[in-house]
C-alpha positions in Angstrom: 0.0 0.0 0.0 1.2 3.5 -0.9 -0.7 6.7 -0.5 0.8 10.0 -1.5 -0.6 13.0 0.5 1.1 16.1 -0.8 4.5 16.1 0.8 3.9 13.0 2.8 3.7 9.3 1.8 2.1 6.6 3.8 3.2 3.1 2.9 3.2 -0.5 4.2 6.4 -1.7 6.0 7.1 -5.3 5.2 8.8 -7.8 7.4 11.8 -7.8 5.0 12.5 -4.2 6.0 14.4 -5.3 9.2 16.3 -2.0 9.5 13.2 0.1 9.8 11.5 -2.4 12.1 14.5 -2.5 14.4 14.5 1.3 14.5 10.8 1.3 15.3 11.3 -1.4 18.0 13.9 0.8 19.7 11.3 3.6 19.9 8.7 1.3 21.4 11.1 -0.5 23.8 10.2 1.7 26.9 6.6 0.5 26.7 7.1 -2.9 25.1 10.3 -4.1 26.5 12.9 -6.3 24.8 10.4 -8.2 22.7 9.2 -5.2 20.7 10.9 -6.3 17.5 9.3 -9.8 17.7 5.9 -8.2 18.2 6.3 -5.9 15.2 7.3 -8.9 13.1 4.1 -10.7 14.1 1.9 -7.7 13.4 -0.5 -8.3 10.5 -0.2 -4.7 9.2 2.6 -2.1 9.6 2.6 1.4 8.1 4.9 4.4 8.1 4.6 8.0 7.3 7.6 9.2 5.2 8.8 12.7 4.4 10.6 13.1 1.0 14.1 13.6 2.5 13.8 11.1 5.3 15.2 7.5 5.0 13.0 6.3 7.8 9.4 6.9 8.6 8.7 9.8 11.0 5.6 8.1 12.2 4.5 4.4 12.6 1.3 2.5 13.4 0.2 -1.1 13.0 -2.5 -3.6 13.6 -2.0 -6.9 15.5 -4.2 -9.8 16.6 -2.3 -9.9 19.9 -2.6 -6.4 21.4 -4.2 -7.1 24.7 -2.3 -7.6 28.0 -4.0 -11.0 28.5 -5.7 -13.5 26.3 -9.0 -11.6 26.3 -9.9 -10.5 22.8 -7.0 -12.5 21.1 -7.6 -12.4 17.4 -9.3 -9.0 17.5 -7.9 -6.2 15.3 -5.8 -4.2 17.7 -4.7 -0.7 16.5 -1.3 -0.6 18.0 2.4 0.4 17.8 1.7 4.1 17.4 4.8 6.3 17.5 5.5 9.7 16.0 9.0 11.2 16.2 9.1 14.0 18.8 10.2 16.6 16.3 7.2 15.8 14.1 4.5 15.7 16.8 1.6 18.2 16.4 1.6 17.7 12.6 -1.4 15.4 12.6 0.6 12.3 11.7 -1.5 10.1 14.0 -4.5 11.2 12.0 -2.8 10.4 8.7 -1.7 7.0 9.8 -5.1 6.2 11.1 -7.1 7.6 8.2 -4.8 6.3 5.4 -3.4 3.1 6.9 -5.3 1.6 9.8 -8.9 2.4 8.8 -8.6 1.2 5.2 -7.1 -2.0 6.4 -9.9 -2.5 9.0 -12.5 -1.9 6.3 -11.0 -4.6 4.1 -11.0 -7.2 6.9 -14.5 -7.5 8.3 -15.8 -9.7 11.1 -13.4 -8.8 13.8 -13.6 -6.4 16.7 -11.5 -3.3 16.4 -9.7 -2.5 19.7 -7.0 -0.3 21.1 -5.4 0.6 24.4 -4.6 4.3 24.3 -1.4 5.1 26.2 -1.9 8.8 26.5 -4.8 11.3 27.1 -4.1 12.7 23.6 -4.9 9.3 22.0 -8.0 8.9 24.2 -9.2 12.3 23.0 -8.3 11.4 19.3 -10.1 8.1 19.6 -13.3 9.2 21.3 -13.7 12.0 18.8 -13.8 9.3 16.1 -16.4 7.1 17.8 -14.3 4.8 20.0 -16.0 3.7 23.2 -14.3 2.5 26.4 -15.3 -1.1 26.9 -13.3 -2.0 30.1 -10.7 -1.0 32.5 -7.4 -2.9 32.9 -6.9 -3.1 36.7 -3.5 -4.3 38.0 -1.8 -3.2 34.8 0.0 0.0 33.7 -2.7 0.7 31.1 -4.6 3.4 33.0 -6.8 4.3 30.1 -8.3 0.8 29.6 -9.5 -0.8 26.4 -11.5 1.1 23.7 -13.5 -0.4 20.8 -14.5 1.1 17.5 -17.9 -0.3 16.5 -17.9 -1.3 12.8 -20.9 0.9 12.2 -18.6 3.9 13.2 -16.0 3.2 10.6 -15.7 6.3 8.3 -17.3 6.0 4.9 
């Protein structure tokens, strides 16, 4: 998948692009620990937002069937792995990755629940503004915002 949006390009990152995935895993290591690369390799969909003069994406997101902290909802479509380089935050890259990477993928793969665990208040705000609903808390975990679901009837047209 490749989508050109003016100066920005959103494209799929395949498992063969080990250099980019290793770089992404390093960014996620504080939250994901030492197995971040293994989890990225097992993701079913990985996307990056690229600027013309950048070798590596300045933002990443993905979808995985194993996004929950326990075996609940295994096999659901978990929107996960969101990371935007600090110097590019505030440029709506989360929205670009969501609208042009995650949502089209979800629309093409029906029949599964769409879930996420927002790690920040900004992601909670972003998600709820787009129809996501909190479905449960995650007590005894570091995920203070809980689990959110996007009902399929709330997928953008």
